C-alpha positions as CSV (number, residue, x, y, z in Angstrom):
1,M,128.4,122.4,118.8
2,A,128.7,121.0,122.3
3,P,128.1,117.3,122.6
4,W,124.7,116.0,123.6
5,R,124.3,115.1,127.3
6,I,122.6,111.8,128.1
7,L,121.4,110.4,131.5
8,I,120.8,106.7,131.9
9,V,118.5,105.6,134.7
10,D,118.2,101.8,135.3
11,D,118.3,99.8,138.5
12,E,120.7,97.3,136.9
13,Q,124.2,98.7,137.1
14,S,125.4,96.4,134.3
15,I,123.0,97.9,131.9
16,C,124.1,101.4,132.9
17,D,127.7,100.4,132.4
18,V,127.2,98.8,129.0
19,L,125.2,101.7,127.6
20,S,127.6,104.3,129.0
21,I,130.6,102.7,127.3
22,S,128.7,102.3,124.0
23,L,127.3,105.8,123.9
24,K,130.5,107.5,125.0
25,K,132.1,106.0,121.9
26,E,129.5,107.9,119.9
27,G,130.7,111.2,121.3
28,Y,127.9,111.7,123.9
29,V,128.5,113.0,127.4
30,V,127.0,110.2,129.5
31,S,126.1,109.9,133.2
32,S,124.0,107.2,134.9
33,E,122.0,106.5,138.0
34,V,120.6,103.3,139.4
35,N,118.3,105.2,141.8
36,P,115.6,107.3,140.0
37,R,115.3,109.8,143.0
38,R,119.0,110.5,142.7
39,A,118.5,110.9,138.9
40,L,115.9,113.7,139.6
41,E,118.3,115.4,142.0
42,R,121.0,115.3,139.2
43,L,118.5,116.8,136.7
44,K,117.9,119.7,139.1
45,R,121.6,120.4,139.1
46,E,122.8,119.6,135.6
47,P,121.3,120.2,132.2
48,V,120.5,117.0,130.3
49,D,119.3,116.7,126.7
50,L,118.1,113.1,126.8
51,V,117.1,110.6,129.5
52,L,117.2,106.9,128.8
53,Q,115.2,105.3,131.6
54,D,113.8,101.9,132.7
55,L,110.0,101.6,133.1
56,K,110.0,99.2,136.0
57,M,112.2,100.1,139.0
58,P,111.8,99.2,142.7
59,E,112.6,102.7,144.1
60,M,110.2,104.6,141.9
61,D,107.8,103.7,139.1
62,G,109.0,104.7,135.6
63,I,105.8,106.5,134.7
64,D,106.1,108.6,137.9
65,L,109.8,109.4,137.0
66,L,108.7,110.4,133.5
67,R,106.1,112.8,135.0
68,E,108.7,114.4,137.3
69,I,111.2,114.8,134.5
70,K,108.7,116.6,132.3
71,K,107.8,118.9,135.2
72,L,111.4,119.7,135.7
73,R,112.4,120.1,132.1
74,E,109.7,119.8,129.5
75,E,112.3,120.0,126.6
76,T,114.3,117.0,127.8
77,V,113.8,114.0,125.5
78,V,112.8,110.7,127.3
79,I,113.2,107.2,125.9
80,I,111.7,104.3,127.8
81,M,113.4,100.9,128.2
82,T,111.3,97.9,129.3
83,A,111.4,94.2,129.6
84,Y,107.8,94.0,130.6
85,T,105.9,95.1,127.5
86,T,102.3,96.0,128.5
87,W,101.1,98.2,125.7
88,D,98.8,100.3,127.9
89,R,101.9,101.3,130.0
90,A,104.0,102.0,126.9
91,V,101.1,104.1,125.4
92,E,100.7,106.0,128.6
93,A,104.4,106.8,128.7
94,M,104.3,108.2,125.1
95,R,101.1,110.2,125.8
96,L,102.9,111.8,128.8
97,G,105.7,112.9,126.5
98,A,108.1,110.0,126.1
99,Y,109.7,110.0,122.6
100,D,109.6,106.2,122.1
101,Y,110.1,102.9,124.0
102,I,112.7,100.2,123.5
103,K,112.0,96.6,124.4
104,K,114.6,94.6,126.4
105,P,116.7,92.8,125.4
106,F,117.8,95.3,122.8
107,D,120.4,95.6,120.1
108,T,122.6,98.5,121.2
109,Q,123.5,99.5,117.6
110,I,120.1,99.3,116.0
111,D,117.6,99.9,118.8
112,I,119.5,102.3,121.2
113,K,121.8,104.3,119.0
114,G,119.3,104.7,116.2
115,T,116.5,105.8,118.5
116,I,118.7,108.2,120.3
117,A,120.0,109.8,117.1
118,R,116.4,110.3,115.8
119,A,115.2,111.6,119.2
120,L,117.9,114.2,119.4
121,S,117.4,115.2,115.8
122,S,113.7,115.4,116.6
123,R,114.4,117.8,119.5
124,D,116.0,120.3,117.1
125,Q,113.6,119.7,114.3
126,Q,110.6,120.4,116.6
127,I,111.8,123.9,117.2
128,Q,112.5,124.4,113.5
129,F,109.2,122.8,112.5
130,A,107.2,125.2,114.6
131,R,108.9,128.1,112.6
132,T,108.2,126.6,109.2
133,F,104.9,124.8,109.8
134,D,102.8,126.9,107.4
135,E,105.4,126.7,104.7
136,M,105.5,122.9,105.0
137,L,101.7,122.6,104.8
138,G,101.7,124.8,101.7
139,R,104.4,122.6,100.1
140,I,102.3,119.4,100.4
141,G,99.0,121.2,99.6
142,L,97.4,120.9,103.0
143,V,95.1,123.7,104.1
144,V,94.3,123.1,107.8
145,G,91.8,126.0,108.2
146,Y,91.2,128.2,111.2
147,S,88.1,126.8,112.8
148,K,88.3,125.9,116.5
149,A,88.2,122.2,115.6
150,M,91.0,122.4,113.1
151,K,93.2,124.5,115.5
152,T,93.2,121.4,117.7
153,V,94.2,119.3,114.7
154,R,96.9,121.8,113.8
155,D,98.3,121.7,117.4
156,L,98.4,117.9,117.4
157,I,100.2,117.8,114.1
158,Q,102.9,120.2,115.4
159,R,103.4,118.2,118.6
160,A,103.2,114.7,117.1
161,A,105.2,115.2,113.8
162,P,108.7,115.4,115.2
163,T,108.2,112.3,117.4
164,D,108.3,108.7,116.4
165,S,105.0,107.9,118.1
166,T,102.4,105.9,116.2
167,V,99.4,108.0,115.1
168,I,95.9,107.0,114.1
169,I,93.9,109.5,112.0
170,Q,90.2,109.1,112.2
171,G,87.5,110.8,110.1
172,E,85.0,110.4,107.3
173,S,86.0,109.6,103.8
174,G,87.3,112.7,102.0
175,V,88.5,114.7,105.0
176,G,92.1,114.6,104.0
177,K,93.6,111.9,106.2
178,E,96.5,111.1,103.8
179,L,97.5,114.8,103.7
180,I,97.6,114.8,107.5
181,A,99.8,111.7,107.4
182,R,102.1,113.4,104.9
183,A,102.3,116.5,107.2
184,L,103.3,114.2,110.1
185,H,106.0,112.6,107.9
186,Y,107.5,115.8,106.4
187,G,107.6,117.4,109.8
188,S,109.6,114.5,111.3
189,P,113.3,113.6,111.3
190,R,112.3,111.0,108.6
191,S,111.2,113.6,106.1
192,G,114.1,112.8,103.7
193,K,113.2,109.1,103.8
194,P,110.4,107.2,102.0
195,F,106.7,107.9,102.7
196,I,104.8,104.7,101.6
197,A,101.0,104.8,101.6
198,V,99.0,101.6,101.4
199,N,95.2,101.3,101.0
200,C,94.3,98.2,103.0
201,G,90.8,98.2,101.6
202,A,91.8,98.1,98.0
203,L,93.5,94.7,97.9
204,T,92.5,91.2,98.8
205,E,94.0,89.6,101.9
206,T,96.6,87.6,99.8
207,L,97.6,90.5,97.7
208,L,97.8,92.9,100.7
209,E,100.0,90.5,102.6
210,S,102.4,90.1,99.6
211,E,102.4,93.9,99.0
212,L,103.3,94.6,102.7
213,F,105.7,91.9,103.5
214,G,106.9,90.7,100.1
215,H,107.3,87.1,99.1
216,S,109.8,84.4,98.2
217,R,110.0,82.8,94.8
218,G,107.7,79.8,94.5
219,S,105.7,80.7,97.7
220,F,102.5,80.7,95.7
221,T,101.3,80.3,92.1
222,G,102.6,83.2,90.1
223,A,105.5,84.0,92.5
224,V,108.2,83.6,89.8
225,S,110.8,85.7,91.7
226,D,111.5,87.3,95.1
227,K,109.5,90.5,95.8
228,V,110.5,93.2,98.3
229,G,107.5,94.3,100.4
230,L,106.5,97.9,101.1
231,V,107.3,97.5,104.7
232,E,111.0,97.0,103.7
233,V,110.8,99.8,101.1
234,A,109.6,102.1,104.0
235,H,112.7,101.3,106.1
236,T,113.9,104.4,108.0
237,G,110.8,106.2,106.7
238,T,107.0,106.2,107.3
239,L,104.5,103.6,106.5
240,F,100.9,104.9,106.1
241,L,98.2,102.2,106.4
242,D,94.9,103.7,105.1
243,E,91.6,102.0,105.8
244,V,93.4,99.9,108.4
245,S,90.1,98.6,109.7
246,E,89.7,96.6,106.4
247,M,92.7,94.2,107.3
248,S,91.8,90.6,107.8
249,P,92.3,89.0,111.3
250,L,95.4,87.2,110.0
251,L,97.0,90.3,108.7
252,Q,96.1,92.1,111.9
253,V,98.2,89.6,113.8
254,K,101.1,90.0,111.5
255,V,101.0,93.8,111.7
256,L,100.8,93.6,115.5
257,R,104.0,91.5,115.5
258,L,105.6,94.0,113.2
259,L,104.7,96.9,115.5
260,E,105.9,95.0,118.7
261,E,109.0,93.4,117.4
262,K,109.9,95.6,114.4
263,E,110.5,92.5,112.4
264,F,108.6,90.4,109.8
265,K,108.9,87.4,107.5
266,P,108.1,87.6,103.7
267,V,105.4,85.2,102.5
268,G,106.9,81.8,102.0
269,S,110.2,82.7,103.7
270,V,111.8,81.5,106.9
271,T,114.1,84.5,107.2
272,T,113.2,87.2,109.6
273,K,113.9,90.8,108.6
274,R,114.2,93.8,110.9
275,V,113.0,97.3,109.9
276,D,113.0,100.8,111.4
277,V,109.6,102.3,110.4
278,R,107.3,104.9,111.8
279,F,103.6,103.9,111.5
280,I,100.7,106.2,110.8
281,T,97.3,104.6,110.2
282,A,93.8,106.0,109.2
283,T,90.3,104.8,109.3
284,N,86.8,106.1,108.7
285,K,85.3,103.5,111.1
286,D,84.7,103.4,114.8
287,L,87.4,100.9,115.8
288,E,86.1,100.6,119.4
289,L,82.8,99.4,117.9
290,A,84.7,97.1,115.6
291,I,86.4,95.6,118.6
292,Q,83.1,94.9,120.3
293,Q,81.9,93.2,117.1
294,N,85.1,91.1,117.0
295,E,86.1,92.7,113.7
296,F,89.3,94.3,115.0
297,R,91.9,93.2,117.6
298,K,91.9,95.1,120.9
299,D,95.7,94.7,121.3
300,L,96.4,96.1,117.9
301,F,94.0,99.0,118.5
302,Y,95.9,99.9,121.7
303,R,99.2,99.7,119.8
304,L,98.0,102.0,117.0
305,N,96.1,104.4,119.2
306,V,99.1,106.2,120.8
307,I,98.3,109.6,119.4
308,P,94.7,109.8,118.0
309,I,93.9,112.7,115.6
310,H,90.2,113.1,114.7
311,I,89.5,115.2,111.6
312,P,86.0,116.7,111.7
313,P,83.8,116.6,108.6
314,L,83.3,119.9,106.7
315,R,79.7,120.3,108.0
316,E,81.2,120.7,111.5
317,R,83.7,123.4,110.5
318,R,81.8,125.5,108.0
319,D,84.0,128.5,108.5
320,D,86.8,126.6,106.8
321,I,84.8,125.9,103.6
322,P,85.4,129.3,101.9
323,I,89.1,129.1,102.8
324,L,89.4,125.7,101.2
325,A,87.4,126.7,98.2
326,E,89.6,129.7,97.5
327,H,92.7,127.5,97.9
328,F,91.4,125.1,95.3
329,L,90.2,127.9,93.0
330,G,93.8,129.4,93.0
331,K,95.4,126.0,92.5
332,Y,93.2,124.7,89.6
333,S,92.9,128.0,87.9
334,K,96.7,128.1,87.6
335,D,96.9,124.4,86.6
336,M,94.2,124.8,83.9
337,K,95.6,128.1,82.7
338,R,92.3,129.8,83.4
339,A,93.5,132.7,85.6
340,G,91.0,135.4,86.5
341,K,88.3,133.0,87.7
342,R,86.5,134.1,90.9
343,F,83.5,133.2,92.9
344,A,80.3,135.3,92.7
345,P,79.3,137.0,96.0
346,E,76.5,134.6,96.7
347,V,78.7,131.5,96.4
348,K,80.2,131.7,99.9
349,E,76.7,131.5,101.6
350,A,75.6,128.7,99.2
351,M,78.7,126.6,99.8
352,M,78.4,127.0,103.6
353,R,74.8,125.7,103.5
354,H,75.7,122.6,101.4
355,P,76.3,119.5,103.6
356,W,79.3,118.2,101.6
357,P,78.9,114.5,102.3
358,G,82.1,113.9,100.4
359,N,83.9,116.4,102.5
360,I,87.1,118.1,101.2
361,R,87.4,115.6,98.3
362,E,83.9,116.6,97.1
363,L,84.6,120.3,97.5
364,E,87.8,120.1,95.6
365,N,86.2,118.2,92.8
366,A,83.3,120.6,92.6
367,V,85.6,123.6,92.4
368,Q,87.8,121.9,89.8
369,R,84.9,121.1,87.6
370,S,83.3,124.5,88.0
371,I,86.5,126.1,86.8
372,A,86.5,123.9,83.7
373,L,82.9,124.2,82.8
374,S,81.7,127.6,83.9
375,D,81.3,130.4,81.3
376,G,83.2,133.6,81.8
377,D,85.3,134.5,84.8
378,I,82.6,134.4,87.4
379,I,81.7,131.1,89.1
380,T,78.1,131.2,90.3
381,A,76.5,129.0,93.1
382,K,74.8,127.1,90.3
383,D,78.1,126.4,88.6
384,L,79.7,125.1,91.8
385,L,76.8,123.1,93.4
386,E,75.5,121.6,90.2
387,T,78.7,119.6,90.0
388,A,78.7,118.7,93.7
389,A,77.5,115.2,94.7
390,P,73.8,115.2,95.6
391,T,72.9,114.4,99.2
392,P,70.4,111.6,99.5
393,D,67.5,112.6,101.7
394,L,66.7,109.2,103.1
395,R,63.8,110.6,105.2
396,S,62.2,111.8,102.0
397,V,62.7,108.4,100.3
398,A,61.1,106.7,103.3
399,A,58.2,109.1,103.3
400,A,57.6,108.6,99.6
401,T,57.7,104.9,100.0
402,A,55.3,105.0,102.9
403,R,52.8,107.1,100.8
404,A,53.2,104.6,98.0
405,I,51.8,101.6,100.0
406,G,48.5,100.7,98.6
407,E,45.7,98.5,100.0
408,E,47.4,95.4,98.4
409,G,50.5,96.0,100.6
410,L,54.2,96.3,99.6
411,D,57.1,93.9,99.3
412,L,59.5,95.8,101.6
413,D,62.6,93.7,100.9
414,A,62.2,94.2,97.1
415,T,61.6,97.9,97.6
416,M,64.7,98.4,99.8
417,T,66.7,96.4,97.3
418,D,65.6,98.7,94.5
419,I,66.7,101.7,96.5
420,E,70.0,100.2,97.4
421,V,70.7,99.2,93.8
422,G,69.8,102.6,92.6
423,Y,72.4,104.3,94.9
424,L,75.1,101.8,94.0
425,K,74.5,102.4,90.3
426,R,74.4,106.2,90.7
427,A,77.7,106.2,92.7
428,L,79.3,104.2,89.9
429,E,78.0,106.6,87.3
430,M,79.3,109.6,89.2
431,T,82.7,108.1,89.5
432,G,83.0,106.7,86.0
433,G,82.9,103.1,87.3
434,N,85.7,103.7,89.9
435,Y,84.9,101.2,92.7
436,T,87.1,102.9,95.3
437,K,85.6,106.4,94.7
438,A,82.1,105.1,94.5
439,A,82.5,103.3,97.9
440,Q,83.8,106.5,99.4
441,L,80.8,108.4,98.1
442,L,78.5,105.9,99.9
443,R,80.7,105.9,103.0
444,M,81.3,102.2,102.6
445,S,84.5,100.1,102.8
446,L,85.7,98.9,99.4
447,R,85.2,95.3,100.6
448,S,81.5,95.9,101.5
449,F,80.9,97.8,98.2
450,R,82.3,94.9,96.2
451,Y,80.1,92.5,98.2
452,K,77.0,94.5,97.4
453,L,77.8,94.7,93.7
454,Q,78.3,90.9,93.6
455,K,75.1,90.3,95.6
456,F,73.0,92.4,93.3
457,G,74.8,91.3,90.1
458,I,75.8,94.9,89.3
459,D,79.5,94.0,88.8
460,K,78.4,92.0,85.8
461,E,76.6,94.9,84.3
462,T,79.4,97.4,84.7
463,D,82.4,95.2,83.9
């Protein structure tokens, strides 16, 4: 195979020289230009696989150079170098098609060579990924669907997966955000490396910090030995931070530093560790609203929001419901050794009418239970929907309450508390006391759910 061809564009000749010498030793064919306009002329004449370019140059802005490169050769990989890290500019560059950015001053061995190797691998993998996309989705159990909304999601996965860009997945609980994250990982050059998923809402601030960054022996009571954090475990792979909106302000600062500097310190340690990790995050909250309410850092949001992927709820893509139901029917019939199960003709219409507030998770659970509990080989609409989570009609509750007000009046606070407690208890009953799943049913964060249980004394009754 012919060696990869790299073009370096930087207005500092010394940087061009140092990088050229270093990269030629790796077997690359390297050329350089200090003038971006001459670099464009060279690109018109010569094929180039990768451009390593500065972001701030006097002759031409780096963003404009990136746009022109992509117009000339869309397939050319571009990596940005910058000493002036403004995240809106870095994010803009990656949205325009840059593979990644590297902050000056950089470590040639770790930052430059590692990023270039992954970028060129990504170029080939993107072509191969497009050919094997459906096979990969089937392997991880992700059914994207064929609705217009999910075709957009499908396209974003295909384009984002082979890159190193940070992705934020947004959508209601139960839409399959972790599966989308896995698709992005397994479609990337890091697919053979670790995929580490962390639920930020499932742990207290102290435990989450220790889980992410690790700790040194004696750093707090109970720290009897050194512990390696999940950030370090994910080195060279992908770190998926689910429910990222639930992180405390302190942890948000530490994660921001990790994203910006690619380094961290374990709890109680003075030693800085460097890591090479791709970040994918997910949330069911409106982070822009959280920023307005001072619950989430704006700078962290901009750093995470490089490639946003919004997963619509099932009620907004009803055409996908029968496809997903058939997929789960085949999967669980095989797992339970109950082959031959099939849906009655009326089931399709019934399942498309149901609102599915728990989204794909609710549909999957309903199909699984109907396979286990239905008599015979035919699953009826009653079999399927009797096991589905009921949808609270709050307008009916409000109307019934309004009609119940007598001449003596009503204690509104006590009545609303009774309603709230009822739903909290019902969610716990439906999930067998599982706090995380109960919170998801009620579309609450785990932290808020626990607060409500403590407030109403329900945790004492269920523990």
